[in-house]
PyMOL Python script that loads the backbone (N, CA, C, O; Angstrom):
from pymol import cmd

cmd.read_pdbstr("""\
ATOM      1  N   UNK A   1     131.330  81.479 180.184  1.00  0.00           N
ATOM      2  CA  UNK A   1     132.606  81.647 179.526  1.00  0.00           C
ATOM      3  C   UNK A   1     133.054  80.295 178.981  1.00  0.00           C
ATOM      4  O   UNK A   1     133.088  79.308 179.716  1.00  0.00           O
ATOM      5  N   UNK A   2     133.390  80.249 177.721  1.00  0.00           N
ATOM      6  CA  UNK A   2     133.839  79.016 177.090  1.00  0.00           C
ATOM      7  C   UNK A   2     135.358  78.944 177.144  1.00  0.00           C
ATOM      8  O   UNK A   2     136.054  79.934 176.915  1.00  0.00           O
ATOM      9  N   UNK A   3     135.851  77.762 177.448  1.00  0.00           N
ATOM     10  CA  UNK A   3     137.282  77.544 177.495  1.00  0.00           C
ATOM     11  C   UNK A   3     137.678  76.760 176.259  1.00  0.00           C
ATOM     12  O   UNK A   3     137.128  75.689 176.002  1.00  0.00           O
ATOM     13  N   UNK A   4     138.609  77.269 175.504  1.00  0.00           N
ATOM     14  CA  UNK A   4     139.065  76.604 174.300  1.00  0.00           C
ATOM     15  C   UNK A   4     140.511  76.174 174.495  1.00  0.00           C
ATOM     16  O   UNK A   4     141.358  76.974 174.893  1.00  0.00           O
ATOM     17  N   UNK A   5     140.786  74.910 174.214  1.00  0.00           N
ATOM     18  CA  UNK A   5     142.137  74.380 174.363  1.00  0.00           C
ATOM     19  C   UNK A   5     142.444  73.509 173.153  1.00  0.00           C
ATOM     20  O   UNK A   5     141.585  72.774 172.666  1.00  0.00           O
ATOM     21  N   UNK A   6     143.648  73.600 172.688  1.00  0.00           N
ATOM     22  CA  UNK A   6     144.061  72.813 171.537  1.00  0.00           C
ATOM     23  C   UNK A   6     144.071  71.327 171.904  1.00  0.00           C
ATOM     24  O   UNK A   6     144.434  70.958 173.021  1.00  0.00           O
ATOM     25  N   UNK A   7     143.678  70.500 170.975  1.00  0.00           N
ATOM     26  CA  UNK A   7     143.699  69.059 171.207  1.00  0.00           C
ATOM     27  C   UNK A   7     145.120  68.584 171.449  1.00  0.00           C
ATOM     28  O   UNK A   7     145.337  67.671 172.246  1.00  0.00           O
ATOM     29  N   UNK A   8     146.077  69.179 170.785  1.00  0.00           N
ATOM     30  CA  UNK A   8     147.478  68.798 170.984  1.00  0.00           C
ATOM     31  C   UNK A   8     147.923  69.085 172.413  1.00  0.00           C
ATOM     32  O   UNK A   8     148.612  68.271 173.029  1.00  0.00           O
ATOM     33  N   UNK A   9     147.529  70.241 172.938  1.00  0.00           N
ATOM     34  CA  UNK A   9     147.893  70.587 174.314  1.00  0.00           C
ATOM     35  C   UNK A   9     147.205  69.650 175.290  1.00  0.00           C
ATOM     36  O   UNK A   9     147.817  69.206 176.262  1.00  0.00           O
ATOM     37  N   UNK A  10     145.945  69.347 175.043  1.00  0.00           N
ATOM     38  CA  UNK A  10     145.214  68.429 175.915  1.00  0.00           C
ATOM     39  C   UNK A  10     145.859  67.050 175.925  1.00  0.00           C
ATOM     40  O   UNK A  10     146.030  66.457 176.990  1.00  0.00           O
ATOM     41  N   UNK A  11     146.219  66.531 174.749  1.00  0.00           N
ATOM     42  CA  UNK A  11     146.863  65.217 174.679  1.00  0.00           C
ATOM     43  C   UNK A  11     148.233  65.238 175.344  1.00  0.00           C
ATOM     44  O   UNK A  11     148.622  64.260 175.982  1.00  0.00           O
ATOM     45  N   UNK A  12     148.970  66.338 175.204  1.00  0.00           N
ATOM     46  CA  UNK A  12     150.259  66.458 175.865  1.00  0.00           C
ATOM     47  C   UNK A  12     150.100  66.404 177.378  1.00  0.00           C
ATOM     48  O   UNK A  12     150.877  65.737 178.062  1.00  0.00           O
ATOM     49  N   UNK A  13     149.103  67.097 177.900  1.00  0.00           N
ATOM     50  CA  UNK A  13     148.847  67.079 179.343  1.00  0.00           C
ATOM     51  C   UNK A  13     148.497  65.674 179.812  1.00  0.00           C
ATOM     52  O   UNK A  13     148.953  65.240 180.870  1.00  0.00           O
ATOM     53  N   UNK A  14     147.695  64.966 179.034  1.00  0.00           N
ATOM     54  CA  UNK A  14     147.319  63.598 179.393  1.00  0.00           C
ATOM     55  C   UNK A  14     148.542  62.690 179.406  1.00  0.00           C
ATOM     56  O   UNK A  14     148.703  61.884 180.323  1.00  0.00           O
ATOM     57  N   UNK A  15     149.406  62.809 178.400  1.00  0.00           N
ATOM     58  CA  UNK A  15     150.605  61.970 178.344  1.00  0.00           C
ATOM     59  C   UNK A  15     151.526  62.269 179.517  1.00  0.00           C
ATOM     60  O   UNK A  15     152.068  61.348 180.127  1.00  0.00           O
ATOM     61  N   UNK A  16     151.711  63.549 179.841  1.00  0.00           N
ATOM     62  CA  UNK A  16     152.567  63.908 180.979  1.00  0.00           C
ATOM     63  C   UNK A  16     151.997  63.329 182.266  1.00  0.00           C
ATOM     64  O   UNK A  16     152.744  62.817 183.100  1.00  0.00           O
ATOM     65  N   UNK A  17     150.685  63.404 182.436  1.00  0.00           N
ATOM     66  CA  UNK A  17     150.065  62.836 183.631  1.00  0.00           C
ATOM     67  C   UNK A  17     150.240  61.327 183.674  1.00  0.00           C
ATOM     68  O   UNK A  17     150.496  60.761 184.737  1.00  0.00           O
ATOM     69  N   UNK A  18     150.105  60.672 182.530  1.00  0.00           N
ATOM     70  CA  UNK A  18     150.284  59.220 182.498  1.00  0.00           C
ATOM     71  C   UNK A  18     151.722  58.819 182.809  1.00  0.00           C
ATOM     72  O   UNK A  18     151.956  57.812 183.477  1.00  0.00           O
ATOM     73  N   UNK A  19     152.680  59.599 182.330  1.00  0.00           N
ATOM     74  CA  UNK A  19     154.081  59.302 182.625  1.00  0.00           C
ATOM     75  C   UNK A  19     154.341  59.477 184.122  1.00  0.00           C
ATOM     76  O   UNK A  19     155.020  58.652 184.734  1.00  0.00           O
ATOM     77  N   UNK A  20     153.807  60.543 184.708  1.00  0.00           N
ATOM     78  CA  UNK A  20     154.078  60.839 186.116  1.00  0.00           C
ATOM     79  C   UNK A  20     153.285  59.970 187.083  1.00  0.00           C
ATOM     80  O   UNK A  20     153.836  59.498 188.078  1.00  0.00           O
ATOM     81  N   UNK A  21     152.017  59.752 186.813  1.00  0.00           N
ATOM     82  CA  UNK A  21     151.143  59.129 187.806  1.00  0.00           C
ATOM     83  C   UNK A  21     150.813  57.658 187.525  1.00  0.00           C
ATOM     84  O   UNK A  21     150.703  56.868 188.462  1.00  0.00           O
ATOM     85  N   UNK A  22     150.656  57.283 186.268  1.00  0.00           N
ATOM     86  CA  UNK A  22     150.165  55.940 185.956  1.00  0.00           C
ATOM     87  C   UNK A  22     151.274  54.970 185.569  1.00  0.00           C
ATOM     88  O   UNK A  22     150.993  53.823 185.223  1.00  0.00           O
ATOM     89  N   UNK A  23     152.505  55.401 185.622  1.00  0.00           N
ATOM     90  CA  UNK A  23     153.602  54.499 185.346  1.00  0.00           C
ATOM     91  C   UNK A  23     153.891  54.281 183.872  1.00  0.00           C
ATOM     92  O   UNK A  23     154.570  53.321 183.510  1.00  0.00           O
ATOM     93  N   UNK A  24     153.385  55.159 183.020  1.00  0.00           N
ATOM     94  CA  UNK A  24     153.718  55.063 181.602  1.00  0.00           C
ATOM     95  C   UNK A  24     155.183  55.410 181.436  1.00  0.00           C
ATOM     96  O   UNK A  24     155.643  56.459 181.887  1.00  0.00           O
ATOM     97  N   UNK A  25     155.904  54.525 180.789  1.00  0.00           N
ATOM     98  CA  UNK A  25     157.331  54.768 180.611  1.00  0.00           C
ATOM     99  C   UNK A  25     157.540  55.792 179.504  1.00  0.00           C
ATOM    100  O   UNK A  25     156.761  55.874 178.554  1.00  0.00           O
ATOM    101  N   UNK A  26     158.598  56.563 179.646  1.00  0.00           N
ATOM    102  CA  UNK A  26     158.906  57.599 178.670  1.00  0.00           C
ATOM    103  C   UNK A  26     159.106  56.993 177.289  1.00  0.00           C
ATOM    104  O   UNK A  26     158.694  57.589 176.294  1.00  0.00           O
ATOM    105  N   UNK A  27     159.726  55.830 177.207  1.00  0.00           N
ATOM    106  CA  UNK A  27     159.926  55.168 175.912  1.00  0.00           C
ATOM    107  C   UNK A  27     158.590  54.851 175.249  1.00  0.00           C
ATOM    108  O   UNK A  27     158.455  54.989 174.034  1.00  0.00           O
ATOM    109  N   UNK A  28     157.616  54.434 176.024  1.00  0.00           N
ATOM    110  CA  UNK A  28     156.285  54.136 175.473  1.00  0.00           C
ATOM    111  C   UNK A  28     155.628  55.408 174.949  1.00  0.00           C
ATOM    112  O   UNK A  28     154.997  55.392 173.892  1.00  0.00           O
ATOM    113  N   UNK A  29     155.772  56.499 175.680  1.00  0.00           N
ATOM    114  CA  UNK A  29     155.208  57.769 175.237  1.00  0.00           C
ATOM    115  C   UNK A  29     155.872  58.221 173.934  1.00  0.00           C
ATOM    116  O   UNK A  29     155.193  58.724 173.040  1.00  0.00           O
ATOM    117  N   UNK A  30     157.182  58.048 173.821  1.00  0.00           N
ATOM    118  CA  UNK A  30     157.884  58.422 172.589  1.00  0.00           C
ATOM    119  C   UNK A  30     157.437  57.569 171.410  1.00  0.00           C
ATOM    120  O   UNK A  30     157.317  58.069 170.291  1.00  0.00           O
ATOM    121  N   UNK A  31     157.193  56.305 171.649  1.00  0.00           N
ATOM    122  CA  UNK A  31     156.687  55.434 170.589  1.00  0.00           C
ATOM    123  C   UNK A  31     155.310  55.899 170.128  1.00  0.00           C
ATOM    124  O   UNK A  31     155.012  55.878 168.934  1.00  0.00           O
ATOM    125  N   UNK A  32     154.478  56.316 171.068  1.00  0.00           N
ATOM    126  CA  UNK A  32     153.158  56.841 170.711  1.00  0.00           C
ATOM    127  C   UNK A  32     153.277  58.116 169.882  1.00  0.00           C
ATOM    128  O   UNK A  32     152.511  58.319 168.940  1.00  0.00           O
ATOM    129  N   UNK A  33     154.230  58.972 170.227  1.00  0.00           N
ATOM    130  CA  UNK A  33     154.451  60.203 169.468  1.00  0.00           C
ATOM    131  C   UNK A  33     154.894  59.861 168.043  1.00  0.00           C
ATOM    132  O   UNK A  33     154.398  60.443 167.078  1.00  0.00           O
ATOM    133  N   UNK A  34     155.822  58.922 167.917  1.00  0.00           N
ATOM    134  CA  UNK A  34     156.278  58.510 166.591  1.00  0.00           C
ATOM    135  C   UNK A  34     155.134  57.918 165.775  1.00  0.00           C
ATOM    136  O   UNK A  34     155.024  58.182 164.578  1.00  0.00           O
ATOM    137  N   UNK A  35     154.289  57.127 166.411  1.00  0.00           N
ATOM    138  CA  UNK A  35     153.118  56.580 165.720  1.00  0.00           C
ATOM    139  C   UNK A  35     152.231  57.702 165.208  1.00  0.00           C
ATOM    140  O   UNK A  35     151.710  57.630 164.095  1.00  0.00           O
ATOM    141  N   UNK A  36     152.061  58.738 166.020  1.00  0.00           N
ATOM    142  CA  UNK A  36     151.254  59.880 165.598  1.00  0.00           C
ATOM    143  C   UNK A  36     151.829  60.576 164.380  1.00  0.00           C
ATOM    144  O   UNK A  36     151.089  60.956 163.472  1.00  0.00           O
ATOM    145  N   UNK A  37     153.154  60.747 164.353  1.00  0.00           N
ATOM    146  CA  UNK A  37     153.783  61.374 163.191  1.00  0.00           C
ATOM    147  C   UNK A  37     153.612  60.525 161.947  1.00  0.00           C
ATOM    148  O   UNK A  37     153.330  61.050 160.870  1.00  0.00           O
ATOM    149  N   UNK A  38     153.782  59.217 162.085  1.00  0.00           N
ATOM    150  CA  UNK A  38     153.624  58.344 160.923  1.00  0.00           C
ATOM    151  C   UNK A  38     152.175  58.301 160.448  1.00  0.00           C
ATOM    152  O   UNK A  38     151.921  58.261 159.244  1.00  0.00           O
ATOM    153  N   UNK A  39     151.226  58.308 161.380  1.00  0.00           N
ATOM    154  CA  UNK A  39     149.814  58.340 160.983  1.00  0.00           C
ATOM    155  C   UNK A  39     149.472  59.649 160.291  1.00  0.00           C
ATOM    156  O   UNK A  39     148.671  59.662 159.356  1.00  0.00           O
ATOM    157  N   UNK A  40     150.067  60.752 160.736  1.00  0.00           N
ATOM    158  CA  UNK A  40     149.782  62.052 160.144  1.00  0.00           C
ATOM    159  C   UNK A  40     150.249  62.132 158.695  1.00  0.00           C
ATOM    160  O   UNK A  40     149.688  62.887 157.901  1.00  0.00           O
ATOM    161  N   UNK A  41     151.262  61.366 158.356  1.00  0.00           N
ATOM    162  CA  UNK A  41     151.766  61.404 156.983  1.00  0.00           C
ATOM    163  C   UNK A  41     151.230  60.254 156.137  1.00  0.00           C
ATOM    164  O   UNK A  41     151.642  60.087 154.989  1.00  0.00           O
ATOM    165  N   UNK A  42     150.323  59.467 156.687  1.00  0.00           N
ATOM    166  CA  UNK A  42     149.784  58.331 155.941  1.00  0.00           C
ATOM    167  C   UNK A  42     148.493  58.719 155.224  1.00  0.00           C
ATOM    168  O   UNK A  42     147.997  59.838 155.362  1.00  0.00           O
ATOM    169  N   UNK A  43     147.971  57.786 154.470  1.00  0.00           N
ATOM    170  CA  UNK A  43     146.732  58.039 153.729  1.00  0.00           C
ATOM    171  C   UNK A  43     145.500  58.027 154.624  1.00  0.00           C
ATOM    172  O   UNK A  43     144.428  58.459 154.202  1.00  0.00           O
ATOM    173  N   UNK A  44     145.634  57.546 155.834  1.00  0.00           N
ATOM    174  CA  UNK A  44     144.499  57.492 156.756  1.00  0.00           C
ATOM    175  C   UNK A  44     144.348  58.804 157.545  1.00  0.00           C
ATOM    176  O   UNK A  44     143.378  58.967 158.285  1.00  0.00           O
ATOM    177  N   UNK A  45     145.288  59.728 157.395  1.00  0.00           N
ATOM    178  CA  UNK A  45     145.265  60.993 158.144  1.00  0.00           C
ATOM    179  C   UNK A  45     143.985  61.802 157.931  1.00  0.00           C
ATOM    180  O   UNK A  45     143.431  62.304 158.909  1.00  0.00           O
ATOM    181  N   UNK A  46     143.483  61.955 156.684  1.00  0.00           N
ATOM    182  CA  UNK A  46     142.236  62.718 156.527  1.00  0.00           C
ATOM    183  C   UNK A  46     141.040  62.081 157.241  1.00  0.00           C
ATOM    184  O   UNK A  46     140.170  62.782 157.758  1.00  0.00           O
ATOM    185  N   UNK A  47     141.008  60.770 157.261  1.00  0.00           N
ATOM    186  CA  UNK A  47     139.919  60.073 157.954  1.00  0.00           C
ATOM    187  C   UNK A  47     139.987  60.326 159.454  1.00  0.00           C
ATOM    188  O   UNK A  47     138.965  60.577 160.092  1.00  0.00           O
ATOM    189  N   UNK A  48     141.189  60.262 160.017  1.00  0.00           N
ATOM    190  CA  UNK A  48     141.368  60.525 161.445  1.00  0.00           C
ATOM    191  C   UNK A  48     141.005  61.972 161.758  1.00  0.00           C
ATOM    192  O   UNK A  48     140.368  62.248 162.775  1.00  0.00           O
ATOM    193  N   UNK A  49     141.405  62.889 160.896  1.00  0.00           N
ATOM    194  CA  UNK A  49     141.079  64.304 161.092  1.00  0.00           C
ATOM    195  C   UNK A  49     139.574  64.530 161.051  1.00  0.00           C
ATOM    196  O   UNK A  49     139.034  65.256 161.885  1.00  0.00           O
ATOM    197  N   UNK A  50     138.895  63.917 160.092  1.00  0.00           N
ATOM    198  CA  UNK A  50     137.436  64.037 160.010  1.00  0.00           C
ATOM    199  C   UNK A  50     136.764  63.473 161.252  1.00  0.00           C
ATOM    200  O   UNK A  50     135.827  64.070 161.782  1.00  0.00           O
ATOM    201  N   UNK A  51     137.241  62.323 161.716  1.00  0.00           N
ATOM    202  CA  UNK A  51     136.668  61.683 162.894  1.00  0.00           C
ATOM    203  C   UNK A  51     136.819  62.565 164.127  1.00  0.00           C
ATOM    204  O   UNK A  51     135.855  62.778 164.863  1.00  0.00           O
ATOM    205  N   UNK A  52     138.032  63.080 164.355  1.00  0.00           N
ATOM    206  CA  UNK A  52     138.234  63.913 165.542  1.00  0.00           C
ATOM    207  C   UNK A  52     137.468  65.230 165.452  1.00  0.00           C
ATOM    208  O   UNK A  52     136.981  65.739 166.461  1.00  0.00           O
ATOM    209  N   UNK A  53     137.361  65.778 164.247  1.00  0.00           N
ATOM    210  CA  UNK A  53     136.582  67.006 164.069  1.00  0.00           C
ATOM    211  C   UNK A  53     135.108  66.757 164.359  1.00  0.00           C
ATOM    212  O   UNK A  53     134.462  67.565 165.028  1.00  0.00           O
ATOM    213  N   UNK A  54     134.572  65.651 163.862  1.00  0.00           N
ATOM    214  CA  UNK A  54     133.165  65.326 164.102  1.00  0.00           C
ATOM    215  C   UNK A  54     132.886  65.061 165.575  1.00  0.00           C
ATOM    216  O   UNK A  54     131.853  65.483 166.094  1.00  0.00           O
ATOM    217  N   UNK A  55     133.796  64.367 166.252  1.00  0.00           N
ATOM    218  CA  UNK A  55     133.601  64.102 167.682  1.00  0.00           C
ATOM    219  C   UNK A  55     133.676  65.409 168.469  1.00  0.00           C
ATOM    220  O   UNK A  55     132.878  65.628 169.381  1.00  0.00           O
ATOM    221  N   UNK A  56     134.631  66.282 168.124  1.00  0.00           N
ATOM    222  CA  UNK A  56     134.742  67.564 168.821  1.00  0.00           C
ATOM    223  C   UNK A  56     133.493  68.409 168.601  1.00  0.00           C
ATOM    224  O   UNK A  56     133.008  69.050 169.534  1.00  0.00           O
ATOM    225  N   UNK A  57     132.968  68.416 167.379  1.00  0.00           N
ATOM    226  CA  UNK A  57     131.736  69.160 167.106  1.00  0.00           C
ATOM    227  C   UNK A  57     130.559  68.576 167.870  1.00  0.00           C
ATOM    228  O   UNK A  57     129.716  69.316 168.377  1.00  0.00           O
ATOM    229  N   UNK A  58     130.496  67.246 167.956  1.00  0.00           N
ATOM    230  CA  UNK A  58     129.408  66.596 168.682  1.00  0.00           C
ATOM    231  C   UNK A  58     129.476  66.954 170.167  1.00  0.00           C
ATOM    232  O   UNK A  58     128.448  67.227 170.786  1.00  0.00           O
ATOM    233  N   UNK A  59     130.679  66.953 170.739  1.00  0.00           N
ATOM    234  CA  UNK A  59     130.832  67.325 172.145  1.00  0.00           C
ATOM    235  C   UNK A  59     130.498  68.796 172.347  1.00  0.00           C
ATOM    236  O   UNK A  59     129.894  69.164 173.354  1.00  0.00           O
ATOM    237  N   UNK A  60     130.887  69.638 171.395  1.00  0.00           N
ATOM    238  CA  UNK A  60     130.595  71.064 171.482  1.00  0.00           C
ATOM    239  C   UNK A  60     129.121  71.392 171.376  1.00  0.00           C
ATOM    240  O   UNK A  60     128.675  72.422 171.882  1.00  0.00           O
ATOM    241  N   UNK A  61     128.357  70.523 170.722  1.00  0.00           N
ATOM    242  CA  UNK A  61     126.923  70.763 170.555  1.00  0.00           C
ATOM    243  C   UNK A  61     126.095  70.303 171.745  1.00  0.00           C
ATOM    244  O   UNK A  61     124.892  70.561 171.789  1.00  0.00           O
ATOM    245  N   UNK A  62     126.712  69.625 172.713  1.00  0.00           N
ATOM    246  CA  UNK A  62     125.983  69.125 173.872  1.00  0.00           C
ATOM    247  C   UNK A  62     125.573  70.313 174.739  1.00  0.00           C
ATOM    248  O   UNK A  62     126.408  71.137 175.110  1.00  0.00           O
ATOM    249  N   UNK A  63     124.311  70.392 175.050  1.00  0.00           N
ATOM    250  CA  UNK A  63     123.775  71.450 175.914  1.00  0.00           C
ATOM    251  C   UNK A  63     123.570  70.872 177.316  1.00  0.00           C
ATOM    252  O   UNK A  63     122.905  69.850 177.489  1.00  0.00           O
ATOM    253  N   UNK A  64     124.146  71.540 178.303  1.00  0.00           N
ATOM    254  CA  UNK A  64     124.003  71.063 179.690  1.00  0.00           C
ATOM    255  C   UNK A  64     122.921  71.821 180.402  1.00  0.00           C
ATOM    256  O   UNK A  64     122.655  71.561 181.576  1.00  0.00           O
TER     257      UNK A  64
END
""", "prot")
cmd.dss("prot")
cmd.show_as("cartoon", "prot")
cmd.util.cbc("prot")
cmd.orient("prot")
């Protein structure tokens, strides 16, 4: 059975864990979120999207 999870949900879970367990301050997490929004509207967004898509496909192609 394959488990599919959105990258956004996975990153949200990681940020929540970092805030709770690793001492990441909420202000730092908010700054990271704002950076993500600004990157999404910049000219580098398609490159980042291609990179994450290629990495996800590469991980998905790994046979255990």
